[in-house]
N, C-alpha and C positions, 0 to 999 in steps of 0.2 A: 527379636534380632540378635545379628550373633554378629557382632562388633567384631571380631577375630576376621572376619569377608578380607580377602584382602581386595576387593573393589570398594567396600568401607575404607579398607586402610590404606586403600591409594588416595580417598577421597580427602581424609582428612587431612592426612599428610602434603599433599599437591596444593589443598586451597590454605593450609599456613604458610607455605611458602612462598605462594602467588602474593597473598596480602602484606609479608614480610618483605618480598621485592618491590613490590607494587607500592605499597604505602607507604612503610618506614625506611627501605633502604630508595625505594624515587628509582631502584632499574628495572625501566619494562623491558630493556632486550631480553633479561631474566625472566620477568615476570611470564614474557610469551610463552617460556618454553613449559610451564606449568597449568597454564588457563584452562588449556582446551580436554586435558586430566580430570576434570572439576566433574564436570556436568555429564561425561564422557564414562568415566567412573560410578557413578549416580544411575546410569541408564544401566550399564550392565547390572548392579544389587537390584535395581526393581525388574528388571527382566526376567531372571535369575528366582527370584524368589516367589514362594511360594506359588511351583507350579499346578498348584488340582486346583486354584483360583482362575477363572478369566480376566485378564486384564482389558483395562479399558485400552481403548485405540486412544482417545482424546488427551490421554496422560500421555504415550508417547509423542504425540503433534506437541504439548506445550512442555517438552524435555527438548525435542530439536529445535524447537523456536529459540529457549533459552540461552541453547548451547550456538547458534546463530549470532542473537543479540549480544553474550558474552564477549563472543571474540570480537565481532564486528566495532564493540566499543569500546576496543584495545588499540584500534588502529588513531583513536585519540584527535581527530579530523571531523569539522563542525558536522559537515554531513550524515558522518559516520556514525556520530552520536544522536544525531537528530532518527537515523533511523533505526539505532537502538535501541532510542525509548522508543518508538512507536513500533516495536516488536513486544516491548514489556509492556506496551499500553494494548496490546492484542490477547495477552496471557491474560490482563485483571479481568480483561472482560468476558476471557472464561473461565474464570477463577468465580467472577460474578454468577454467570450461567449457572455452573455447577451450585453455587451458595443459593440461587433463586428455584433450584427444582429441588435440593438435601432439604433444608429446610421446609419444605413446602408452603413456602411465600404465596405460591403460585401454582395451583391445582393440574394436576397433571391431563386431568378429563376437559380442563378447560379451554376455548378456541386460544385466547393466552399462552397457556401448559403446551398444544402443540403447535405452535408454532413458535415458544419461543428462542428454542434453539437457530430456528430460519432466524428471526427477529436480529436477532445478537449477531448472527454469523455478517448478513448483509450489513450491518449497524458496522462495526467492528471494519467489513471490509472497504465501506462507503470513507470512514474514519481515515483508514491508511490509506487512502487514494487523494484525499486535502490534503493530508499531512506530506506525500511527498510532491505536489504538483505547489502546494504553497511553500515547501523549499525555495524553489525559484525564484516566488514571488514577494514573497515577503523578507523585510530585512532582519539577516542572521540576528541580531541583538534583541530586536523586538521579539523574533520568532523564537528564540530558545527561551524566552522568559513564559510565552505562549504554551509550548511545549510541556514545560515543566510543571505549568499551575497544572495544563488540562492532567497532568500524570496523580501531582499531589489530589486532587479534587478526586479523580478515580479509584488509586488507593486508597482514598481515606471511606470513601462510601464502602469498596469491598473487607477493607476492617470491621465497618459496624454493623456489618448483614454478616461477617466471621462472628465476629461477637454474640449477634441475637442468635445467629445456628449454633454454638456454642452452649448456651442457657436453659434452651428452649431443646435441645435437642440432647446432647451432654455424651455425644458418640464421640469414639477414639479417631477419626476422620477429623472431625470438627474441632478438635484437642490440636492435633497436630498443625492442620491449615491454620488454627492460632496463633499457634506458634511461630510457624512459618512466619506470617505476616508480623510479628510483635519484632523478633526478631531482625526484619530488614525495617522497622519501624522505629528501632531502637539504635540500628547502628547509623543511620540515613541521619537520624537526630546529632549524635554525635560528630561523624564527618562534616554537618552540616555549621557545628557547632565549633572544631578544631578549625575548621574552613573559614568562615566570616567574622566567629566572635573573639575567640580565644583560643590561639593555638598552643596547641602543650600535646607532648607523646605521648601521656598517658591515657589521655582523651584517646588520644588516635590509635593507642594498642587496644583503648576498650572497646572501638568500634570496630576495630578486625576481630575482637575476639567472639563479640555476640552475631557478627556476622555469617564466623566459621558454620554451623550449627544450621544454615537456613534449606538448605537445601537436603541436609539428612532428615530437618522436619519435614519436607514435601515429600520423597520420596513416600516415607512411612503415613502421611497423609493421603495418598495415591494405593495403597496396600492396603490398608484400614475401609479405605473408602471400596476398592475391589470386593474386597470379603466381604464388607455392609449391603453391598448391590447383590452380591451372589446368594447371600442368606435370604437376603428381600425375594430374591426371584424363587429361590427356593420352595421358601414357606407360601407361595405363593400358588406355585406347580401342587406344593401335595394336601 
């Protein structure tokens, strides 16, 4: 990893300034300037990294979904917040799919293994459709709690499987996925503590500090997963 890469410098620069203006200063108009740069810069970093290794298209799809979700979330309306949360849930389903495959909890030659991707895709699509429909049926307050509960449950499940995958296989990719999830988990705990229990600028600053490298870890997960997949494919071919 070359931290002097312009895309990585832009990533950390834009993310720090976004969190500073959005969380600490609470100037959402200026924060809007920096938010789109975060995923865009990390996308280019991933795209131009290790050109000799074939990149998985699903990784680009995840970054695309995260870009939409992050920017929709900035609109600060309940309906847009719920749309963003639905997209984050879709990403968690994809992570679950990847972890189950990488951890070999489900054998690829089994019937479930062959249809795992299709099953999760159909389940995610049905879930998103139900969520969009329920926005207009369920009352806002109850619906928001319901959304958040689903997100927490799924996130914890993905985190548990990620921990299992890391300690079982100890691959570089599993380490970076675990770091990605842990940074998000810890920063959310700090944010929740500051919002609901004890308002403190230091806690808020710590939450921001922990959150900053999350997408950097995520892209390192993608890069190393691509390398490991290519090595496995070459070993099988030889």
